N, C-alpha and C positions, 0 to 999 in steps of 0.2 A: 542188471538190471542195462547196461549195455546191449546182450542178446536182444533183449528186447527191443531197447530203441532201432538196432538193425531188422529184424523183424517188422518191426513198424514204419521204417523208411523203405524197406522191398516190397512189402506186401500191404500197406494203407491201412493195415487191421491190428489192433492190438485190444481184444477185450479182454478186463480184468488185467491188464499187465500191470505190474509195476515196473513205474517211470518214477519212481521217485529220485527229484534231487535233478532229472533228466536236462542233457544240456542242447536244445533242441531249437536254439535261437535262429528263426529266418528259417527256417524247416518250412517247407508246401505240404503242408498233410491238411488239403484240401479234399471233402469229404470220406475223410478217415474215420474207421470203427474204432471209438474210445470208449465204448458204452464201460461204465464201471471200473476205468482205473483209475490207478494211484498215478494223480501226476503232480503232488503235493512238492513243493518247492520246485519245481521243474521251472527251468529256463525257455520259454516261448516268445520273446522279445520279438517282436516282426514277422512272426512265425505268419504263415496263410493256413486259418482253420475255421477258412467258408465252406457251410456246409457238410461241417463236421459233427458226429455222432457223440458229444456228451453228454449223454444222459447216465446220470449217478456217479458221475466222474469225482475221484476228491481234487478240487484245483484249492485248495488251502495253501496260502503264501505263492503260489504258480505267480513269476513276470508274463502278467499277457499285455506291455506296453505296445503301443504300437501294431499291436496284433491285430489282424483280419478275420470277426469272428460272426462276421454276417450270417444270420439263414443258422447257424449253430444250434444244435439242440443242447441245451443247459440244462432238460428238466431235470431234478433231482438233484444237480449239481450241487457240491461245497465249494462255492467261492469265498471262503473266509479270510479275512487278511490280503487278497488278490490282488494286486497289483495291475488295475484296467487305465492307466493314463494313456489318452490319446487313442485309446482302442477303438476301431469298427465294431460298434455292438449293433447296426439294424439289423 
């Protein structure tokens, strides 16, 4: 998971990556490609996910509180039990 986090933060792309329980609080992931990624239980509080491709991503139990998710592609994403408190979902 740590190597995938480094890859994501360096390239802004991690298609199908395992990011289970990744610590990405406050990360700038604007326009990142995370299609099909496993982000289950990841910490994304206050992260910038504006325009990010999260199509078919596993976002179960992820903390997206206060995150900016405006314009993100969430088609087919699993958001079961995700924390979206005060998130920007425009």
